[in-house]
C-alpha positions as CSV (number, residue, x, y, z in Angstrom):
1,M,0.0,0.0,0.0
2,K,1.6,3.2,-1.2
3,T,1.9,5.9,1.5
4,D,0.2,9.3,1.0
5,D,-2.3,7.9,-1.5
6,R,-5.1,10.5,-1.6
7,K,-7.9,8.1,-2.5
8,N,-7.0,5.5,0.1
9,I,-6.6,8.2,2.8
10,H,-10.0,9.6,1.9
11,A,-11.6,6.2,2.1
12,W,-10.0,5.7,5.5
13,C,-11.1,9.1,6.8
14,V,-14.7,8.4,5.8
15,Y,-14.9,5.6,8.4
16,D,-14.3,8.2,11.1
17,W,-17.1,10.2,9.5
18,A,-19.4,7.1,9.8
19,T,-18.7,6.2,13.4
20,N,-18.6,9.6,15.1
21,G,-22.4,10.0,14.9
22,Y,-22.6,6.9,17.2
23,Q,-19.8,8.3,19.4
24,V,-21.5,11.6,19.9
25,T,-25.2,10.9,19.8
26,T,-25.3,7.5,21.4
27,A,-22.2,7.1,23.5
28,S,-21.6,10.7,24.7
29,A,-24.5,13.1,24.5
30,L,-28.0,11.8,23.9
31,F,-28.2,8.2,25.2
32,P,-26.4,9.0,28.5
33,V,-29.0,11.7,29.3
34,F,-31.9,9.4,28.3
35,F,-30.3,6.7,30.4
36,V,-30.0,8.9,33.5
37,E,-33.3,10.7,33.2
38,A,-35.7,8.1,31.8
39,I,-34.3,4.5,31.8
40,V,-33.0,4.1,35.3
41,P,-35.8,4.3,37.9
42,E,-35.3,6.3,41.1
43,G,-33.9,4.2,43.9
44,F,-32.3,1.6,41.5
45,A,-30.4,-0.8,43.7
46,L,-27.5,-3.2,42.9
47,F,-26.2,-5.7,45.5
48,G,-28.3,-4.0,48.1
49,R,-27.0,-0.5,47.6
50,E,-28.7,2.3,45.7
51,I,-26.7,3.4,42.7
52,P,-26.9,6.9,41.2
53,A,-27.7,6.7,37.5
54,A,-24.5,8.7,36.7
55,G,-22.5,6.2,38.7
56,L,-24.1,3.3,36.9
57,W,-23.2,4.8,33.6
58,G,-19.6,5.1,34.7
59,F,-19.6,1.4,35.6
60,A,-21.0,0.5,32.1
61,L,-18.2,2.4,30.4
62,G,-15.7,0.6,32.5
63,M,-17.1,-2.8,31.8
64,A,-17.0,-2.2,28.0
65,A,-13.4,-1.2,28.4
66,I,-12.5,-4.4,30.3
67,I,-14.0,-6.6,27.5
68,V,-12.0,-4.7,24.8
69,F,-8.9,-4.9,26.9
70,M,-9.1,-8.7,26.8
71,M,-9.8,-8.9,23.0
72,A,-7.9,-6.2,21.2
73,P,-4.2,-7.3,21.2
74,V,-5.0,-10.9,20.2
75,L,-7.2,-9.7,17.3
76,G,-4.6,-7.3,16.2
77,A,-1.9,-9.9,16.1
78,V,-4.0,-12.3,14.1
79,A,-4.9,-9.5,11.6
80,D,-1.2,-8.7,11.0
81,F,-0.4,-12.2,10.0
82,T,-3.5,-12.9,7.9
83,L,-4.2,-9.6,6.1
84,L,-7.6,-9.4,7.8
85,K,-7.6,-5.9,9.1
86,K,-10.3,-4.8,6.7
87,R,-12.5,-7.9,7.4
88,F,-12.2,-7.4,11.1
89,L,-13.1,-3.8,10.7
90,M,-16.2,-4.7,8.6
91,A,-17.3,-7.3,11.1
92,F,-17.1,-4.9,14.1
93,A,-18.8,-2.1,12.1
94,W,-21.7,-4.3,11.1
95,G,-22.1,-5.7,14.6
96,G,-21.7,-2.3,16.3
97,S,-24.2,-0.6,14.1
98,L,-26.7,-3.4,14.7
99,F,-26.4,-3.1,18.5
100,A,-26.5,0.7,18.4
101,S,-29.7,0.6,16.3
102,L,-31.4,-1.9,18.6
103,L,-31.1,0.7,21.4
104,F,-34.2,2.2,19.7
105,F,-36.3,-0.5,21.4
106,V,-35.1,0.3,24.9
107,T,-37.8,2.0,27.0
108,P,-37.9,3.4,30.6
109,G,-37.2,0.7,33.2
110,M,-35.3,-1.6,30.8
111,V,-32.0,-1.0,32.6
112,W,-30.3,-4.3,31.9
113,A,-31.3,-4.3,28.2
114,A,-29.9,-0.8,27.9
115,L,-26.6,-1.7,29.5
116,G,-26.2,-4.9,27.5
117,L,-26.9,-3.4,24.1
118,F,-24.8,-0.3,24.9
119,I,-21.8,-2.3,26.1
120,A,-22.0,-4.6,23.0
121,A,-22.1,-1.6,20.7
122,Q,-19.2,0.1,22.5
123,V,-17.1,-3.0,22.4
124,C,-17.6,-3.3,18.6
125,Y,-16.9,0.4,18.1
126,T,-13.7,0.3,20.1
127,S,-12.5,-3.0,18.7
128,G,-13.1,-1.8,15.2
129,N,-10.9,1.2,15.9
130,V,-8.0,-1.2,16.6
131,F,-8.0,-2.2,12.9
132,Y,-9.0,1.3,11.6
133,N,-6.0,2.8,13.4
134,A,-3.7,0.0,12.3
135,F,-4.1,1.3,8.7
136,L,-2.4,4.6,9.5
137,P,1.3,3.6,9.4
138,G,0.8,2.2,5.9
139,L,-1.2,5.2,4.7
140,A,1.2,8.0,5.9
141,S,4.9,8.7,5.9
142,D,6.5,10.0,9.0
143,R,6.4,13.5,7.5
144,T,2.6,13.4,7.0
145,M,1.6,11.2,9.9
146,D,0.3,14.1,12.2
147,R,-1.6,15.7,9.3
148,I,-3.3,12.6,8.1
149,S,-4.2,11.5,11.6
150,G,-5.7,14.9,12.3
151,R,-7.6,14.8,9.0
152,G,-9.2,11.5,10.0
153,F,-10.4,13.1,13.3
154,A,-11.6,16.2,11.4
155,Y,-13.7,14.1,9.1
156,G,-15.1,12.4,12.2
157,Y,-16.1,15.6,13.9
158,V,-17.8,17.0,10.8
159,G,-19.7,13.8,10.1
160,G,-20.6,13.3,13.7
161,G,-21.6,16.9,14.0
162,L,-23.9,16.7,11.0
163,Q,-25.6,13.5,12.3
164,F,-25.9,15.0,15.7
165,A,-27.4,18.2,14.3
166,L,-30.1,16.1,12.7
167,A,-30.7,14.4,16.0
168,L,-30.8,17.7,17.9
169,G,-33.3,19.1,15.4
170,L,-35.5,16.0,15.7
171,V,-35.5,16.1,19.5
172,T,-36.0,19.9,19.8
173,G,-38.8,19.9,17.2
174,H,-40.4,16.6,18.2
175,D,-43.9,18.2,18.4
176,L,-43.7,19.4,14.9
177,V,-43.3,15.9,13.6
178,G,-45.8,14.4,16.0
179,L,-43.4,12.5,18.3
180,S,-43.0,12.5,22.0
181,E,-39.6,13.6,23.3
182,G,-38.7,10.1,24.4
183,M,-39.6,8.7,20.9
184,A,-37.7,11.4,19.2
185,I,-34.6,10.5,21.3
186,R,-35.0,6.8,20.4
187,V,-35.3,7.6,16.7
188,A,-32.2,9.9,16.9
189,I,-30.3,7.0,18.4
190,L,-31.5,4.7,15.6
191,T,-30.3,7.1,12.9
192,A,-26.9,7.2,14.5
193,G,-26.6,3.4,14.1
194,L,-27.8,3.6,10.5
195,W,-25.4,6.4,9.8
196,W,-22.5,4.2,11.0
197,L,-23.7,1.4,8.7
198,G,-24.4,3.5,5.6
199,F,-21.2,5.6,5.4
200,S,-18.8,2.8,6.4
201,A,-19.9,1.0,3.2
202,Y,-18.0,3.6,1.3
203,T,-14.8,2.8,3.2
204,F,-15.2,-0.9,2.7
205,V,-15.6,-0.5,-1.0
206,H,-12.6,1.8,-1.6
207,L,-10.1,1.2,1.2
208,K,-7.3,-1.0,0.0
209,E,-5.3,-3.4,2.2
210,T,-2.0,-4.5,0.8
211,P,0.9,-6.4,2.4
212,P,3.6,-4.2,4.0
213,P,7.3,-4.7,2.9
214,G,8.6,-8.1,4.0
215,Y,5.2,-9.5,4.8
216,R,4.8,-13.3,4.9
217,E,1.3,-14.6,5.1
218,Q,0.6,-17.2,7.8
219,T,-2.3,-19.6,7.7
220,F,-3.9,-21.3,10.7
221,E,-5.5,-24.8,10.9
222,N,-8.5,-23.4,12.9
223,P,-9.6,-20.4,14.9
224,V,-8.1,-21.8,18.1
225,A,-4.7,-21.9,16.5
226,A,-5.1,-18.3,15.3
227,V,-6.0,-17.1,18.7
228,R,-3.1,-19.0,20.3
229,H,-0.8,-17.3,17.8
230,G,-2.3,-13.9,18.7
231,V,-1.7,-14.5,22.4
232,H,1.9,-15.5,21.7
233,Q,2.6,-12.4,19.6
234,T,1.0,-10.1,22.2
235,W,3.0,-11.7,25.0
236,S,6.2,-11.4,22.9
237,I,5.6,-7.6,22.6
238,A,4.9,-7.3,26.3
239,R,8.1,-9.2,27.2
240,R,10.3,-7.0,24.9
241,L,8.8,-3.7,25.9
242,P,11.3,-3.1,28.7
243,R,14.0,-3.1,26.1
244,F,12.4,-0.1,24.5
245,P,12.0,2.3,27.4
246,A,11.0,5.4,25.3
247,L,8.0,3.5,23.9
248,L,7.1,2.0,27.2
249,L,7.2,5.4,28.9
250,F,4.9,6.9,26.2
251,L,2.4,4.1,26.8
252,G,2.5,4.8,30.5
253,A,1.9,8.5,29.9
254,F,-0.9,7.7,27.5
255,F,-2.4,5.3,30.1
256,F,-2.9,8.2,32.5
257,Y,-3.8,11.2,30.4
258,N,-6.1,9.2,28.2
259,D,-7.9,8.0,31.3
260,G,-8.7,11.5,32.1
261,I,-9.9,12.4,28.6
262,Q,-12.1,9.3,28.2
263,T,-13.6,9.9,31.6
264,V,-14.5,13.5,30.9
265,I,-16.0,12.5,27.5
266,G,-17.9,9.6,28.9
267,V,-19.5,11.2,32.0
268,S,-19.9,14.8,30.9
269,A,-23.5,14.4,29.7
270,A,-24.5,12.6,32.9
271,Y,-22.7,15.2,35.0
272,G,-24.5,18.1,33.2
273,S,-27.8,16.4,33.6
274,Q,-27.6,15.1,37.2
275,E,-25.2,17.6,38.9
276,L,-25.8,20.8,36.9
277,K,-29.5,20.2,36.3
278,L,-29.2,21.2,32.7
279,S,-31.8,20.2,30.1
280,A,-31.2,17.6,27.4
281,Q,-31.4,20.4,24.8
282,V,-28.6,22.4,26.5
283,I,-26.4,19.3,26.7
284,M,-27.0,18.4,23.1
285,I,-26.3,21.9,21.8
286,T,-23.0,21.8,23.8
287,F,-22.0,18.6,22.2
288,L,-22.8,20.0,18.8
289,I,-20.6,22.9,19.6
290,V,-17.8,20.5,20.6
291,Q,-18.1,18.6,17.3
292,F,-17.6,21.6,15.1
293,I,-15.0,23.3,17.3
294,A,-13.1,20.0,17.4
295,F,-12.9,19.9,13.6
296,G,-10.8,23.0,13.7
297,G,-9.0,21.9,16.9
298,A,-7.8,18.7,15.2
299,L,-6.3,20.6,12.3
300,L,-5.0,23.4,14.5
301,F,-3.0,21.1,16.7
302,S,-1.6,19.3,13.7
303,R,-0.1,22.6,12.7
304,I,1.0,23.4,16.2
305,A,2.8,20.0,16.2
306,E,4.7,21.1,13.1
307,W,5.7,24.3,14.8
308,I,6.7,23.1,18.3
309,G,6.8,19.2,18.0
310,T,4.2,16.5,18.5
311,K,5.1,15.8,22.1
312,E,5.1,19.4,23.1
313,A,1.7,20.0,21.4
314,V,0.2,17.1,23.4
315,L,1.7,18.5,26.6
316,L,0.0,21.9,25.8
317,S,-3.3,20.1,25.4
318,L,-3.0,18.4,28.7
319,A,-2.5,21.7,30.5
320,V,-5.8,22.8,29.0
321,W,-7.5,19.6,30.0
322,S,-6.5,20.1,33.6
323,G,-8.2,23.5,33.5
324,V,-11.3,21.9,32.0
325,V,-12.0,19.7,35.1
326,V,-11.3,22.5,37.5
327,F,-13.7,24.7,35.6
328,A,-16.3,22.0,35.6
329,Y,-16.0,21.5,39.4
330,F,-16.8,25.2,40.0
331,L,-19.7,25.5,37.5
332,R,-22.9,26.6,39.2
333,E,-26.0,24.6,38.9
334,G,-28.0,25.7,35.9
335,S,-25.1,27.6,34.3
336,V,-25.9,27.3,30.6
337,A,-23.3,29.9,29.5
338,G,-20.6,28.1,31.6
339,F,-21.4,24.7,30.1
340,F,-21.2,26.2,26.6
341,T,-17.8,27.8,27.4
342,L,-16.6,24.4,28.7
343,G,-17.8,22.8,25.4
344,I,-15.8,25.3,23.4
345,I,-12.6,24.7,25.4
346,V,-13.0,20.9,25.2
347,G,-13.6,21.1,21.4
348,I,-10.3,22.9,20.9
349,V,-8.2,20.3,22.6
350,L,-10.2,17.1,22.1
351,G,-9.4,16.3,18.5
352,G,-5.8,17.6,18.7
353,N,-4.8,15.4,21.6
354,Q,-6.4,12.2,20.2
355,A,-5.0,12.8,16.7
356,L,-1.5,13.6,17.9
357,S,-1.4,10.7,20.4
358,R,-2.3,8.3,17.6
359,S,0.2,9.6,15.1
360,L,3.0,9.8,17.8
361,F,2.5,6.2,18.6
362,A,2.3,5.2,14.9
363,S,5.6,6.9,14.3
364,M,7.3,4.7,17.0
365,I,6.2,1.2,15.8
366,P,7.2,-1.1,12.9
367,R,4.7,-0.9,10.0
368,A,4.7,-4.6,9.4
369,S,3.1,-5.3,12.8
370,S,0.8,-2.2,13.0
371,A,-2.4,-4.1,13.9
372,N,-0.6,-6.0,16.6
373,F,0.9,-2.9,18.1
374,F,-2.4,-0.9,17.8
375,G,-4.0,-3.9,19.5
376,F,-1.5,-3.5,22.2
377,F,-2.0,0.3,22.2
378,T,-5.7,-0.4,22.7
379,V,-4.9,-2.4,25.8
380,F,-3.5,0.8,27.3
381,H,-6.3,2.8,25.7
382,K,-9.0,0.5,27.3
383,L,-7.1,0.0,30.6
384,S,-7.0,3.8,30.9
385,A,-10.7,3.9,30.2
386,I,-11.5,1.6,33.1
387,L,-10.0,3.3,36.2
388,G,-11.3,6.8,35.5
389,P,-15.0,5.9,35.0
390,M,-14.9,3.4,37.8
391,L,-13.3,6.0,40.1
392,F,-15.9,8.5,39.0
393,G,-18.7,6.1,39.7
394,L,-17.2,5.2,43.1
395,L,-16.7,8.8,44.3
396,A,-20.1,9.9,43.0
397,T,-21.6,7.1,45.0
398,V,-19.6,7.7,48.2
399,F,-20.1,11.5,48.2
400,G,-23.6,11.5,46.8
401,S,-22.3,14.2,44.3
402,A,-20.4,14.1,41.1
403,R,-18.4,17.2,41.8
404,P,-15.6,15.6,43.8
405,A,-15.5,12.9,41.2
406,I,-15.0,15.3,38.3
407,L,-12.2,17.2,40.1
408,A,-10.3,14.0,40.9
409,I,-9.7,13.5,37.2
410,I,-7.0,16.2,37.2
411,F,-4.7,13.5,38.8
412,F,-4.6,11.6,35.5
413,F,-3.7,14.7,33.4
414,V,-0.9,15.7,35.8
415,V,0.7,12.2,36.0
416,G,0.4,11.7,32.3
417,A,2.0,15.0,31.5
418,I,5.0,14.3,33.8
419,L,5.6,10.9,32.2
420,L,5.2,12.2,28.6
421,A,7.7,15.0,29.3
422,L,10.3,12.3,30.0
423,V,9.8,10.4,26.6
424,D,12.7,10.5,24.1
425,V,10.7,10.5,20.9
426,K,13.7,10.4,18.6
427,K,15.1,7.4,20.4
428,A,11.8,5.6,20.1
429,R,11.5,6.3,16.3
430,D,15.2,5.3,15.7
431,S,14.6,1.9,17.5
432,R,11.7,0.8,15.3
433,G,13.8,-1.6,13.2
434,L,15.0,-3.4,16.3
435,W,11.6,-5.0,16.8
436,L,11.8,-7.1,13.6
C-alpha cells in the first residue's frame, strides 16, 4: 500500500465520519441523558446499595473497556499475519451498528437491556478502531503522519456533527413531527446506528489493504490456533517492551492522560444532567458545539505539532484539559453559559490530543506489525478507560455528588504530562527496526 495515496486516505477518513455519529449521539450526548433521566428508575439498587444513574453509567463504560482490553491485542496480532484488518473492521462495524440501532427498542425501566446493548455496541466500536488505526502507518509517511491522523479526526467531527445536528433538530422539534420527546430521542439513536452502517460501506468498497514490505502470510488450521498465535505475539511484545524504554514510557503516559480524557467525554452528559441540572437540549447543543470546534481543533493542533513538535503539542493540550476539570468543578447549577464555554474549550483540545497521540505512537512502531501494536495500544487505551470511569462512579456514590469525582480526574492529566515530558521521541523512532 503506497503511503500518502489520496484516494485511500479519503476512504480511511470516511470511516471516522461514519462512526462519530454513534460516538456523539449515542455514547456521549443523547443516550447517557436518556439513560440517566428516563431509563434508570429512582432508587435503583444493585447488590443491596442504591446506585446513582450517573455512577451506573460510569460502571458501564468501565465494563465495556474491560472486554475490549481482553480482546484487542489478540485480534490485532491475528490480523497482522493474515491480512484481515479490513475484514475485522467490517465485522465490528456491522455488529456495532446493529447493537447501536437496537437501542431504539429500549424504553424506561429496561436498565439491563440498555446496559447490555450499549456495552455490546461500545465493544464493537472500540474493537473496530484497533483495525482502523492500524491502517495509519501504511497510509502515511513520518512526514505526513500528524496531518493525516488529524484529517481523520476532522472528518469524524464534521460527520458526527452533521448527524448530531439532525438528532438535535429532531428532539428539539419533536412536536412538529408528531413525536413525544422520548420517541424522538430513540429515533435519533436509531439514525446514529444507521449512519454508521451506511457511510462505512464507502470505506469498505474503496479502502485497500496490501501487504507491508517483508510481509509473509501465515495460515492457521483453525480459529483456536489463530487465537493461540495472537496470544503468543502479544506476550512477545509485552516481554520485549522493557528493552524499548521510550515507547514503554509513552504508553505509561498515555495510560494516565487518556484515562482523564475518556472519563470526561464519557461522563460529561451525565454530569451536566444530574449535577448541573441542565436540560437535554442544552447538553445536546453543547456537544454540537464541541463537534464543530473539534474539527478546527484537530487541524490546528496538527499545525502546532509542526511548529513546536508533536510531544510538546500534546503537553500543551494536557495543560488545557487540567483547566477543564477545575472549571467543571466550580460551575454553578444551571449555568448554561458556563457549560457552553466548557464545550468550546473541550472542542479545541479534544481532537488535537487524540490525533497527535495516535500519530505519535504510529511513528514509533514497525509498520509490518501495525495491527498487533495498535491492539497493544488499545490495551492501554482501554485499561486507561477503566480506572477513571470506575473511580468517578465510586466517588459519586460515596459522596452523593459528582463534583468531587470530576475534580479528581485532574490527577490523570498531571501524572500523564509528567511521564510524557520524559519520553525521548527520537530514540523511540530510531529503534523501530530493532523490533523485527
